[in-house]
C-alpha positions as CSV (number, residue, x, y, z in Angstrom):
1,M,6.7,-12.5,20.1
2,L,6.7,-11.4,16.5
3,S,5.2,-13.6,13.8
4,K,7.5,-14.7,10.9
5,L,5.3,-12.6,8.6
6,V,5.7,-9.4,10.7
7,V,9.5,-10.0,10.8
8,A,9.5,-10.5,7.0
9,L,7.4,-7.4,6.5
10,V,9.9,-5.4,8.6
11,V,12.8,-6.7,6.6
12,A,11.1,-5.8,3.3
13,I,10.1,-2.3,4.5
14,Q,13.6,-1.5,5.8
15,G,15.1,-3.0,2.6
16,V,13.3,-0.3,0.6
17,S,13.7,2.4,3.1
18,P,16.8,1.7,5.2
19,S,16.7,5.1,6.9
20,L,13.3,4.2,8.5
21,S,13.8,3.3,12.1
22,H,13.2,-0.3,13.2
23,T,10.5,0.9,15.5
24,T,8.6,2.7,12.7
25,A,9.1,-0.2,10.3
26,L,7.7,-2.5,13.0
27,K,4.6,-0.3,13.5
28,Y,4.0,-0.2,9.8
29,A,4.4,-4.0,9.5
30,R,2.0,-4.7,12.3
31,W,-0.6,-2.3,10.8
32,V,-0.2,-3.9,7.4
33,D,-0.5,-7.4,8.9
34,R,-3.6,-6.5,11.0
35,T,-5.4,-4.6,8.1
36,A,-4.6,-7.3,5.6
37,H,-6.0,-10.0,8.0
38,E,-9.1,-7.9,8.7
39,R,-9.8,-7.3,5.0
40,R,-8.7,-10.8,3.9
41,L,-6.0,-9.5,1.7
42,D,-2.4,-10.5,1.0
43,P,-0.2,-8.2,3.1
44,W,2.4,-8.2,0.3
45,I,-0.1,-6.2,-1.8
46,F,0.3,-3.3,0.6
47,V,4.1,-3.6,0.7
48,A,4.3,-3.7,-3.2
49,I,2.0,-0.6,-3.5
50,V,3.7,1.4,-0.8
51,D,7.2,0.5,-2.1
52,H,6.1,1.7,-5.5
53,E,4.3,4.8,-4.5
54,T,6.3,6.4,-1.6
55,R,9.0,4.0,-0.5
56,W,7.4,4.2,3.0
57,D,7.5,8.0,3.3
58,A,4.2,8.9,5.0
59,R,4.6,12.7,4.3
60,V,4.3,12.5,0.5
61,V,1.6,14.6,-1.1
62,R,1.5,14.5,-4.9
63,H,-0.6,17.2,-6.8
64,E,-2.2,15.4,-9.7
65,H,-3.0,16.8,-13.2
66,D,-6.7,16.7,-12.4
67,G,-6.5,19.0,-9.4
68,T,-6.6,16.2,-6.8
69,C,-3.9,15.1,-4.4
70,S,-2.5,11.7,-3.7
71,V,-1.6,11.4,-0.1
72,G,0.6,9.4,2.3
73,L,2.0,5.9,2.1
74,G,-0.5,4.5,-0.3
75,Q,-1.0,7.7,-2.3
76,I,-4.7,7.8,-1.7
77,N,-6.4,10.2,-4.0
78,V,-8.5,13.0,-2.4
79,P,-9.4,16.6,-3.0
80,C,-6.5,19.0,-2.2
81,S,-7.9,20.3,1.0
82,D,-6.2,20.0,4.4
83,S,-9.3,18.4,5.9
84,Y,-8.8,15.4,3.4
85,I,-5.0,15.4,3.4
86,A,-4.1,15.7,7.1
87,P,-5.8,12.5,8.3
88,L,-4.2,10.5,5.5
89,Q,-0.7,11.6,6.5
90,D,-1.2,9.4,9.6
91,P,0.3,6.1,8.4
92,R,-2.1,4.0,10.4
93,V,-5.1,5.8,8.9
94,N,-3.6,5.5,5.4
95,I,-2.9,1.8,5.7
96,R,-6.5,1.2,7.0
97,R,-7.9,3.3,4.1
98,M,-5.8,1.3,1.7
99,G,-7.3,-1.9,3.0
100,K,-10.8,-0.6,2.6
101,I,-10.1,0.5,-1.0
102,L,-8.3,-2.7,-1.9
103,Q,-11.1,-4.9,-0.4
104,H,-13.7,-2.9,-2.4
105,L,-11.7,-3.2,-5.6
106,K,-11.3,-7.0,-5.2
107,S,-14.9,-7.7,-4.2
108,H,-16.3,-5.5,-7.1
109,C,-14.0,-6.6,-9.9
110,R,-16.0,-8.0,-12.8
111,Y,-13.4,-8.0,-15.7
112,A,-9.9,-9.5,-15.9
113,C,-9.7,-10.1,-12.2
114,E,-7.3,-13.0,-12.2
115,D,-3.6,-12.7,-11.3
116,L,-4.5,-9.6,-9.2
117,G,-6.0,-7.8,-12.2
118,W,-8.4,-6.2,-9.8
119,L,-5.5,-4.0,-8.7
120,R,-5.7,-2.0,-11.9
121,G,-8.4,0.0,-10.2
122,Y,-5.9,1.3,-7.6
123,N,-4.0,3.2,-10.3
124,P,-6.2,2.9,-13.4
125,G,-4.1,5.1,-15.7
126,S,-1.1,2.8,-16.1
127,E,-0.8,-0.9,-17.1
128,Q,2.9,-0.6,-16.3
129,Y,1.9,0.2,-12.7
130,L,-0.2,-3.0,-12.5
131,A,2.6,-5.1,-14.0
132,G,5.2,-3.6,-11.6
133,V,3.0,-4.2,-8.5
134,Q,2.2,-7.8,-9.6
135,A,5.9,-8.5,-10.2
136,E,6.8,-7.0,-6.7
137,I,4.2,-9.2,-5.0
138,R,5.5,-12.3,-6.8
139,R,9.0,-11.4,-5.8
140,H,8.0,-11.2,-2.1
141,H,6.2,-14.5,-2.3
142,D,9.1,-16.2,-4.0
143,S,11.6,-14.9,-1.5
144,R,9.7,-16.5,1.5
């Protein structure tokens, strides 16, 4: 039986990416739920970031101005080499890596950490990014 949270995650994922199959959305929701639980993070943080970054398209590779690449669902920044890119195009690996990065950012935040301020480290070049992700997380919490 699916938990209410996993069902809500599936609905949210398919709301942003309606062409994604229910089976795929369910896998993503379960991986987000499991990773968030293991890392003691709010699963809606994952949803807000992925909604913003790729709209749940695991194949996205963005070439950045600094010569690096941002890869997969969570647009994880790595060198533009297939040995770094290929593993992160696996959605499960990408979500797990997101969890590791988010947990690290949260546990090492020392300045303006309240109201999810620690998320600014996920995309440090844009205050608009942080505000957008914070608003998206609040929206998901308010709709539950």
